C-alpha positions as a printed NumPy array, in Angstrom:
array([[ 46.44 ,  49.968, 121.642],
       [ 50.029,  50.058, 120.387],
       [ 52.141,  53.01 , 121.474],
       [ 53.079,  55.35 , 118.649],
       [ 56.833,  55.546, 118.232],
       [ 58.39 ,  59.013, 118.364],
       [ 59.687,  60.042, 114.993],
       [ 63.416,  60.632, 114.955],
       [ 64.495,  64.05 , 113.765],
       [ 65.602,  63.999, 110.186],
       [ 66.84 ,  66.368, 107.545],
       [ 64.185,  68.841, 106.439],
       [ 64.051,  71.107, 103.42 ],
       [ 65.864,  74.291, 104.529],
       [ 67.338,  75.757, 101.313],
       [ 67.987,  79.224, 102.781],
       [ 69.689,  77.757, 105.856],
       [ 71.763,  75.465, 103.629],
       [ 72.812,  78.438, 101.548],
       [ 73.713,  80.379, 104.694],
       [ 75.777,  77.482, 106.076],
       [ 77.556,  77.138, 102.71 ],
       [ 78.379,  80.862, 102.79 ],
       [ 79.611,  80.559, 106.368],
       [ 81.908,  77.716, 105.362],
       [ 83.479,  79.923, 102.669],
       [ 84.461,  82.736, 105.027],
       [ 86.101,  80.717, 107.801],
       [ 89.779,  79.774, 107.438],
       [ 90.435,  76.286, 106.031],
       [ 92.104,  75.257, 109.298],
       [ 88.933,  75.955, 111.304],
       [ 86.322,  73.223, 111.652],
       [ 82.816,  74.303, 110.665],
       [ 81.016,  72.426, 113.46 ],
       [ 83.525,  73.54 , 116.075],
       [ 83.151,  77.177, 115.028],
       [ 79.34 ,  77.032, 115.047],
       [ 79.438,  75.431, 118.493],
       [ 81.764,  78.167, 119.746],
       [ 79.844,  81.112, 118.258],
       [ 76.418,  79.822, 119.31 ],
       [ 77.577,  78.27 , 122.599],
       [ 76.029,  74.893, 121.779],
       [ 77.373,  71.345, 121.749],
       [ 79.22 ,  69.862, 118.782],
       [ 76.293,  67.508, 118.243],
       [ 73.886,  70.469, 118.118],
       [ 76.185,  72.208, 115.664],
       [ 76.163,  69.169, 113.351],
       [ 72.348,  69.032, 113.503],
       [ 72.247,  72.626, 112.247],
       [ 74.729,  71.827, 109.481],
       [ 72.705,  68.772, 108.381],
       [ 69.462,  70.739, 108.459],
       [ 67.925,  68.692, 111.302],
       [ 67.683,  71.809, 113.51 ],
       [ 66.656,  75.196, 112.216],
       [ 68.864,  78.182, 112.956],
       [ 67.048,  80.874, 114.901],
       [ 67.197,  84.467, 113.766],
       [ 69.365,  85.247, 116.801],
       [ 71.82 ,  82.519, 115.777],
       [ 71.981,  83.829, 112.22 ],
       [ 72.659,  87.279, 113.648],
       [ 75.526,  86.028, 115.849],
       [ 77.242,  84.214, 112.985],
       [ 76.753,  86.952, 110.393],
       [ 77.928,  89.63 , 112.841],
       [ 81.169,  87.855, 113.735],
       [ 82.057,  86.949, 110.154],
       [ 80.331,  89.87 , 108.42 ],
       [ 78.387,  87.584, 106.116],
       [ 76.23 ,  89.571, 103.732],
       [ 72.64 ,  88.438, 104.062],
       [ 71.742,  90.088, 100.734],
       [ 72.62 ,  87.019,  98.724],
       [ 71.034,  84.629, 101.23 ],
       [ 67.668,  86.354, 101.591],
       [ 67.168,  88.57 ,  98.573],
       [ 70.133,  88.677,  96.206],
       [ 68.839,  91.94 ,  94.731],
       [ 71.449,  93.794,  92.719],
       [ 70.311,  97.208,  93.953],
       [ 70.317,  96.386,  97.684],
       [ 73.539,  95.954,  99.657],
       [ 73.984,  95.495, 103.412],
       [ 77.09 ,  96.994, 105.026],
       [ 78.564,  96.606, 108.498],
       [ 80.766,  99.028, 110.423],
       [ 82.084,  99.82 , 113.899],
       [ 80.409, 102.747, 115.641],
       [ 82.887, 105.553, 116.302],
       [ 81.428, 108.438, 118.284],
       [ 82.84 , 110.304, 121.261],
       [ 84.331, 107.234, 122.912],
       [ 87.844, 105.878, 123.305],
       [ 86.268, 102.49 , 124.041],
       [ 84.582, 102.462, 120.623],
       [ 87.882, 103.456, 119.038],
       [ 89.618, 100.516, 120.708],
       [ 86.909,  98.219, 119.299],
       [ 87.56 ,  99.694, 115.852],
       [ 91.301,  98.974, 116.064],
       [ 90.682,  95.448, 117.343],
       [ 88.24 ,  94.83 , 114.499],
       [ 90.85 ,  95.983, 111.991],
       [ 93.449,  93.658, 113.512],
       [ 91.015,  90.717, 113.659],
       [ 90.181,  91.128, 109.966],
       [ 93.865,  90.981, 109.014],
       [ 94.618,  88.011, 111.28 ],
       [ 91.659,  86.091, 109.804],
       [ 92.687,  87.002, 106.262],
       [ 96.211,  85.796, 106.915],
       [ 94.963,  82.283, 107.683],
       [ 93.932,  81.805, 104.051],
       [ 96.432,  80.546, 101.486],
       [ 94.806,  82.53 ,  98.686],
       [ 94.76 ,  86.103,  99.966],
       [ 95.443,  89.614,  98.725],
       [ 94.599,  93.218,  99.587],
       [ 93.971,  95.831,  96.888],
       [ 94.189,  99.371,  98.242],
       [ 93.074, 102.438,  96.278],
       [ 94.781, 105.157,  98.295],
       [ 93.575, 108.722,  98.072],
       [ 95.696, 109.246, 101.19 ],
       [ 98.426, 107.156, 102.814],
       [ 96.96 , 103.673, 103.509],
       [ 95.751, 103.481, 107.076],
       [ 98.145, 100.625, 107.875],
       [101.177, 102.845, 107.232],
       [ 99.835, 105.378, 109.726],
       [100.977, 102.855, 112.329],
       [104.462, 102.426, 110.832],
       [106.195, 103.525, 114.056],
       [105.071, 104.116, 117.628],
       [105.533, 107.884, 117.191],
       [103.45 , 108.12 , 114.019],
       [100.852, 105.893, 115.648],
       [100.775, 108.149, 118.714],
       [100.088, 111.18 , 116.542],
       [ 97.53 , 109.587, 114.231],
       [ 95.462, 108.169, 117.088],
       [ 95.605, 111.528, 118.863],
       [ 94.569, 113.422, 115.727],
       [ 91.627, 111.142, 114.961],
       [ 90.299, 111.212, 118.514],
       [ 90.707, 114.963, 118.93 ],
       [ 89.671, 116.317, 115.523],
       [ 87.553, 113.578, 113.93 ],
       [ 85.815, 111.677, 116.734],
       [ 85.687, 114.616, 119.168],
       [ 86.51 , 112.419, 122.159],
       [ 86.016, 114.796, 125.144],
       [ 89.22 , 113.807, 126.975],
       [ 91.334, 115.045, 124.054],
       [ 89.722, 118.399, 123.337],
       [ 91.932, 120.492, 125.615],
       [ 95.113, 118.429, 125.295],
       [ 98.226, 119.28 , 123.332],
       [100.083, 116.498, 121.599],
       [102.92 , 114.724, 123.368],
       [104.444, 111.265, 123.288],
       [102.447, 108.925, 125.494],
       [ 99.272, 111.041, 125.511],
       [ 97.413, 108.128, 123.862],
       [ 97.01 , 104.982, 126.035],
       [ 99.729, 102.445, 125.301],
       [ 97.265,  99.618, 124.648],
       [ 95.768, 101.554, 121.702],
       [ 99.218, 102.258, 120.278],
       [100.191,  98.591, 120.602],
       [ 97.022,  97.335, 118.867],
       [ 97.472,  99.813, 116.011],
       [101.162,  98.961, 115.544],
       [100.245,  95.26 , 115.432],
       [ 97.813,  96.138, 112.624],
       [100.763,  97.511, 110.633],
       [102.925,  94.444, 111.314],
       [100.101,  92.111, 110.26 ],
       [ 99.618,  94.067, 107.026],
       [103.271,  93.482, 106.155],
       [102.616,  89.732, 106.055],
       [ 99.799,  89.925, 103.465],
       [100.376,  90.408,  99.7  ],
       [ 98.975,  93.701,  98.478],
       [ 98.561,  95.946,  95.477],
       [ 98.316,  99.705,  96.095],
       [ 97.333, 102.544,  93.777],
       [ 98.692, 105.986,  94.75 ],
       [ 98.686, 109.472,  93.237],
       [101.079, 112.362,  93.865],
       [ 98.409, 113.712,  96.253],
       [ 98.342, 110.588,  98.416],
       [101.118, 111.737, 100.72 ],
       [ 99.704, 115.22 , 101.359],
       [ 96.875, 114.544, 103.827],
       [ 99.158, 113.279, 106.59 ],
       [101.596, 116.151, 106.076],
       [ 98.777, 118.694, 106.219],
       [ 97.558, 117.228, 109.509],
       [100.989, 117.725, 111.081],
       [101.249, 121.233, 109.592],
       [ 97.768, 122.183, 110.814],
       [ 98.449, 121.04 , 114.375],
       [101.759, 122.902, 114.388],
       [100.106, 126.1  , 113.098],
       [ 97.388, 125.692, 115.749],
       [ 99.87 , 125.303, 118.59 ],
       [ 98.774, 121.74 , 119.335],
       [102.088, 120.206, 118.23 ],
       [105.462, 121.746, 119.114],
       [108.119, 122.426, 116.491],
       [110.286, 119.668, 117.946],
       [107.501, 117.089, 117.842],
       [106.451, 118.159, 114.336],
       [110.029, 117.784, 113.13 ],
       [110.318, 114.311, 114.656],
       [107.007, 113.281, 113.097],
       [108.129, 114.415, 109.658],
       [111.374, 112.486, 110.074],
       [109.307, 109.407, 110.923],
       [107.202, 110.143, 107.839],
       [110.346, 110.166, 105.707],
       [111.443, 106.816, 107.157],
       [108.028, 105.387, 106.316],
       [108.392, 106.553, 102.693],
       [111.926, 105.063, 102.653],
       [110.411, 101.718, 103.647],
       [107.723, 101.891, 100.937],
       [110.349, 102.811,  98.328],
       [112.479,  99.821,  99.323],
       [109.456,  97.537,  99.091],
       [108.614,  98.961,  95.666],
       [112.17 ,  98.385,  94.43 ],
       [112.052,  94.734,  95.562],
       [108.342,  94.068,  94.868],
       [108.333,  92.532,  98.334],
       [107.049,  93.649, 101.706],
       [109.739,  91.638, 103.468],
       [113.159,  90.714, 102.152],
       [112.471,  87.097, 103.2  ],
       [109.371,  86.82 , 100.979],
       [109.915,  84.14 ,  98.318],
       [107.509,  85.645,  95.792],
       [106.376,  89.151,  94.864],
       [104.147,  90.396,  97.663],
       [103.924,  94.107,  96.864],
       [102.795,  96.03 ,  93.792],
       [102.687,  99.829,  93.701],
       [100.896, 101.751,  90.946],
       [101.04 , 105.448,  90.166],
       [ 97.774, 106.89 ,  88.925],
       [ 97.457, 110.256,  87.222],
       [ 93.691, 110.043,  87.715],
       [ 92.216, 111.602,  90.862],
       [ 90.98 , 108.611,  92.855],
       [ 88.235, 110.369,  94.812],
       [ 88.072, 107.829,  97.644],
       [ 89.926, 105.301,  99.761],
       [ 88.824, 101.769,  98.971],
       [ 90.085,  98.393, 100.13 ],
       [ 89.181,  95.269,  98.195],
       [ 90.133,  91.92 ,  99.738],
       [ 90.356,  88.414,  98.294],
       [ 90.127,  85.791, 101.042],
       [ 89.966,  82.286,  99.668],
       [ 86.708,  82.046,  97.703],
       [ 85.276,  85.093,  99.45 ],
       [ 85.688,  88.776,  98.604],
       [ 85.197,  91.865, 100.775],
       [ 84.892,  95.551,  99.949],
       [ 85.724,  98.278, 102.459],
       [ 84.501, 101.725, 101.449],
       [ 85.873, 104.738, 103.337],
       [ 83.554, 107.1  , 105.198],
       [ 83.863, 109.549, 108.118],
       [ 87.606, 110.022, 107.473],
       [ 89.006, 106.692, 108.686],
       [ 86.048, 104.388, 109.253],
       [ 84.787, 101.986, 106.602],
       [ 81.603, 100.324, 105.437],
       [ 82.169,  96.597, 104.886],
       [ 80.336,  94.119, 102.669],
       [ 80.923,  90.774, 101.019],
       [ 77.915,  91.126,  98.738],
       [ 79.043,  89.263,  95.576],
       [ 77.616,  91.722,  93.046],
       [ 79.064,  94.726,  94.847],
       [ 82.458,  93.05 ,  95.237],
       [ 82.508,  92.058,  91.564],
       [ 81.876,  95.674,  90.627],
       [ 84.632,  96.811,  93.004],
       [ 86.981,  94.235,  91.483],
       [ 86.207,  95.576,  87.99 ],
       [ 86.83 ,  99.17 ,  89.126],
       [ 90.149,  98.336,  90.804],
       [ 91.406,  96.3  ,  87.823],
       [ 90.474,  99.125,  85.483],
       [ 92.399, 101.615,  87.632],
       [ 95.449,  99.331,  87.565],
       [ 95.313,  99.17 ,  83.765],
       [ 95.215, 102.966,  83.529],
       [ 98.023, 103.406,  86.078],
       [101.787, 102.913,  85.834],
       [103.322, 100.002,  87.713],
       [106.353, 101.484,  89.525],
       [107.328,  98.516,  91.695],
       [110.006,  96.206,  90.344],
       [110.021,  97.99 ,  86.967],
       [109.81 , 101.582,  85.672],
       [112.814, 102.769,  87.677],
       [112.682, 106.264,  86.16 ],
       [108.978, 106.784,  86.951],
       [109.48 , 105.372,  90.454],
       [112.36 , 107.778,  91.118],
       [110.327, 110.755,  89.92 ],
       [107.286, 109.729,  91.957],
       [109.181, 109.315,  95.229],
       [111.264, 112.451,  94.636],
       [108.019, 114.462,  94.657],
       [107.009, 112.902,  97.968],
       [110.372, 113.639,  99.552],
       [110.131, 117.216,  98.27 ],
       [106.731, 117.601,  99.932],
       [108.184, 116.413, 103.247],
       [111.146, 118.803, 102.928],
       [108.802, 121.719, 102.153],
       [106.806, 120.92 , 105.278],
       [109.987, 120.773, 107.356],
       [110.979, 124.208, 106.076],
       [107.654, 125.689, 107.155],
       [107.909, 124.492, 110.743],
       [111.433, 125.642, 111.478],
       [111.326, 127.559, 114.799]])
């Protein structure tokens, strides 16, 4: 009796897997090979990766989880595509400096990945100073990380401490400052109000009034704050984040409408992401197409109703920044020993 030949594996009908692989291809930088990245994330051979791409091997649910977790791929569109259901991801931030370090690393990783795309831009609706500017200098970074861990995350090690330079581990300060430097390399459009600057100033004032920050440290922090605003003003005047930029990389809008939230909307090649603020400085992240399209519409509408004060509108820009400087000066007056 003739021996039955074993059937070679061939491509099977896996429409959902094909759609998932296509989505995965959209979110990785153009310089990264799809098969190589799948092999790395799943810890399989290149040949095994190609079999998954061709549909000869089915992805397991664990493999889908690994890929979607690393690249924050929204499974809504792959599995359901329902307009009223959106999946978000976030980094857990509760009572742990280790979790906080993971949060900062995640923020940096997002920016580094975004920067690998030729077509990229960040839109920032800023109810308070954009988080990236909180890391403008090592001193401001020191304070912001201390404030968040003591008053927002309630990390036990910080509850009885007073603020001082170096009280936050240097590795956290370095990661956060690198986040700021990476942000400077990515084109962005920001929408501010006259209230945007106040939250950071109130945090310094509150800690001074509570005896957690000395008058000397508060004064130095406010001077750093002024230097940060100087930098943003210069960027607004030039419409550039860096003087070496060959095209306009910075747009600043002044909105008279109360924004009500901090929101970051990112264009990364063919993919879009929305970051919605919650729990003070954390964010819920999704690349659900319908949700991102709605965010895009909201941001564009805000821009239309706001005044562009970068590059043009010199009078409005002067008035806007004068108010911010006045707020800093008022805060300095209140903390004089």
